[in-house]
C-alpha positions as CSV (number, residue, x, y, z in Angstrom):
1,M,-3.7,4.7,10.3
2,T,-5.3,7.7,8.8
3,G,-5.2,7.4,5.0
4,I,-2.1,8.9,3.5
5,A,-1.9,8.3,-0.3
6,D,1.5,9.7,-0.7
7,P,3.1,11.5,2.3
8,Y,6.1,12.7,0.3
9,A,3.9,14.4,-2.3
10,A,1.7,15.8,0.5
11,G,4.7,17.5,2.0
12,L,4.5,15.5,5.2
13,L,7.9,13.9,4.7
14,T,11.3,15.3,3.7
15,D,14.8,13.8,3.8
16,Q,15.8,16.2,6.5
17,P,15.9,14.9,10.1
18,L,13.6,16.3,12.7
19,A,15.2,17.8,15.8
20,G,16.4,14.9,17.9
21,Q,16.1,12.3,15.2
22,P,18.9,10.2,13.8
23,L,20.4,10.8,10.4
24,A,19.8,8.1,7.8
25,G,21.9,5.0,8.5
26,Q,22.3,5.7,12.2
27,P,20.7,3.4,14.8
28,L,17.3,4.2,16.2
29,T,17.5,6.7,19.1
30,G,15.0,5.2,21.5
31,Q,13.3,8.6,21.9
32,P,9.6,8.7,21.0
33,L,8.7,10.7,17.9
34,T,5.9,12.5,19.7
35,G,4.2,12.6,23.1
36,Q,1.4,10.2,23.9
37,P,-1.4,11.0,21.4
38,P,-5.1,10.8,22.2
39,A,-6.9,7.6,21.2
40,A,-9.3,9.1,18.7
41,P,-9.7,10.9,16.5
42,A,-6.4,11.0,14.8
43,T,-4.6,14.3,15.2
44,A,-2.1,15.9,12.8
45,S,0.6,14.6,15.1
46,D,-0.7,11.0,14.8
47,V,-0.8,11.3,11.0
48,L,2.8,12.7,11.0
49,T,4.1,10.0,13.3
50,A,2.5,7.3,11.2
51,A,3.9,8.8,8.1
52,L,7.4,8.9,9.6
53,L,7.1,5.3,10.8
54,A,6.0,4.3,7.3
55,R,9.0,6.0,5.7
56,G,11.4,4.2,8.0
57,V,9.7,0.9,7.3
58,C,9.7,1.4,3.5
59,R,13.4,2.3,3.6
60,M,14.2,-0.9,5.5
61,L,12.0,-2.9,3.1
62,E,13.8,-1.5,0.1
63,Q,17.2,-2.5,1.6
64,L,15.8,-6.0,2.0
65,G,14.8,-6.2,-1.6
66,Y,11.1,-5.3,-1.4
67,A,9.1,-2.8,-3.3
68,S,6.4,-1.2,-1.2
69,L,3.1,0.7,-1.6
70,L,1.3,2.6,1.1
71,E,-2.4,2.4,1.7
72,F,-3.0,-0.5,-0.6
73,P,-6.7,-1.4,-1.0
74,L,-7.5,-5.1,-0.4
75,A,-10.4,-7.2,-1.8
76,N,-12.0,-7.3,1.7
77,G,-12.5,-3.5,1.6
78,R,-9.7,-2.8,4.0
79,R,-6.5,-0.9,3.3
80,A,-3.1,-2.3,4.2
81,D,-0.8,0.5,5.6
82,I,2.1,-1.1,3.6
83,L,2.0,-3.9,1.1
84,A,5.5,-5.1,0.0
85,L,6.4,-7.3,-2.8
86,G,9.7,-9.2,-2.6
87,R,12.0,-10.3,-5.5
88,G,10.7,-13.9,-5.2
89,G,7.0,-12.8,-5.3
90,E,6.5,-13.0,-1.6
91,L,4.0,-10.5,-0.2
92,I,4.1,-8.9,3.3
93,I,1.7,-6.5,5.0
94,V,2.9,-4.1,7.6
95,E,0.4,-2.4,9.9
96,I,1.6,0.9,11.4
97,K,0.6,1.5,15.0
98,N,1.6,4.9,16.3
99,S,0.4,4.4,19.9
100,V,-1.0,1.8,22.3
101,A,-4.4,3.5,22.0
102,D,-4.2,3.1,18.2
103,F,-3.4,-0.6,18.6
104,R,-6.2,-1.3,21.1
105,A,-8.8,0.6,19.0
106,D,-8.0,-1.4,15.8
107,R,-8.9,-5.0,15.4
108,K,-9.3,-5.1,11.6
109,W,-5.7,-6.2,11.1
110,A,-6.6,-9.9,11.6
111,G,-8.3,-9.8,8.2
112,Y,-5.0,-8.7,6.5
113,R,-3.4,-12.1,7.1
114,D,-5.4,-13.6,4.2
115,F,-3.6,-11.3,1.8
116,A,0.1,-11.8,2.7
117,D,2.7,-14.5,3.3
118,R,3.8,-12.6,6.5
119,F,2.2,-10.0,8.6
120,Y,4.1,-7.4,10.7
121,F,3.3,-4.5,13.1
122,A,5.5,-1.5,12.9
123,V,5.8,0.6,16.1
124,A,7.9,3.3,17.6
125,R,10.7,2.3,20.0
126,D,8.6,3.2,23.1
127,F,5.7,0.9,22.2
128,P,5.4,-2.1,24.6
129,P,6.3,-5.1,22.5
130,A,4.3,-7.5,24.7
131,L,1.1,-6.1,23.3
132,I,1.9,-7.5,19.8
133,P,0.6,-11.1,19.3
134,E,3.4,-13.7,19.1
135,D,2.5,-14.9,15.6
136,C,2.8,-11.4,14.2
137,G,6.1,-9.9,13.2
138,L,7.4,-6.8,15.0
139,I,9.3,-4.0,13.4
140,V,10.6,-1.0,15.4
141,A,10.9,2.1,13.3
142,D,11.4,5.9,13.3
143,G,11.4,8.3,10.4
144,F,14.8,7.2,9.0
145,A,15.2,3.5,9.7
146,A,13.6,0.3,10.9
147,A,14.6,-3.1,12.2
148,V,12.8,-6.4,12.4
149,V,12.7,-7.3,16.0
150,R,10.6,-10.5,15.6
151,E,9.9,-12.4,12.4
152,A,6.3,-13.0,11.4
153,A,4.9,-16.5,11.2
154,A,5.1,-17.7,7.6
155,G,1.9,-18.4,5.7
156,L,1.4,-19.3,2.1
157,L,-1.0,-17.5,-0.2
158,A,-3.1,-19.5,-2.7
159,P,-1.5,-19.1,-6.2
160,A,-4.6,-17.4,-7.6
161,R,-4.7,-14.8,-4.8
162,R,-0.9,-14.2,-5.2
163,K,-1.3,-13.6,-8.9
164,T,-4.2,-11.2,-8.3
165,L,-2.4,-9.3,-5.6
166,T,0.8,-9.1,-7.7
167,L,-1.1,-7.8,-10.7
168,R,-3.0,-5.3,-8.6
169,F,0.3,-4.2,-7.0
170,A,1.9,-3.6,-10.4
171,L,-1.2,-1.7,-11.7
172,A,-1.3,0.5,-8.5
173,A,2.4,1.2,-8.7
174,A,2.2,2.2,-12.4
175,T,-0.9,4.3,-11.8
176,R,0.7,6.1,-8.9
177,L,3.8,6.8,-10.9
178,R,1.8,8.2,-13.8
179,R,-0.3,10.4,-11.5
180,H,2.9,11.7,-9.9
181,L,4.4,12.5,-13.3
182,D,1.1,13.9,-14.7
183,P,-1.3,14.9,-11.9
184,H,-3.9,16.2,-14.3
185,G,-3.6,13.4,-16.9
186,S,-6.5,11.3,-15.5
187,S,-8.9,14.2,-16.0
188,L,-8.1,14.0,-19.7
189,T,-8.9,10.4,-20.1
190,G,-11.8,10.1,-17.7
191,L,-10.0,7.7,-15.3
């Protein structure tokens, strides 16, 4: 997924449905969000599709009791599309795939498993589910909702890694909120 620090602030997302998309709370439509995008490089349509999928997934995660952050940097130098923290401290990573070509071109996701209790792929309804490895969870999403189609195999993070990730999650969330409230504040402190 192309880096999107905050798709809401960037004006990519609104709470208004796109033509042909369901209203919040309605079931997924089964209609693809866009046509078949090219494999690479990412187009504006790819970025928008990924942002819409991320929004639907984050809404579902919130309903399930998770707080989520987009584009979370991991210690291995990768960025998780979505890192979510549950009420009991469980951590899940969701990798957004907006097309078959995107999935086939990206193999870095295997390194994300070391940073979460569960790992999921989130795809649009027209994505062929047979491509997703059986031990990975599967979420089908659109811009307004998402549903877990297959649970991810459970793993268990080492306590030290869980503590580190949880603290980094809290710091990232607080920093993003502060920057949202005061976009020019970091230039005053040199951060």
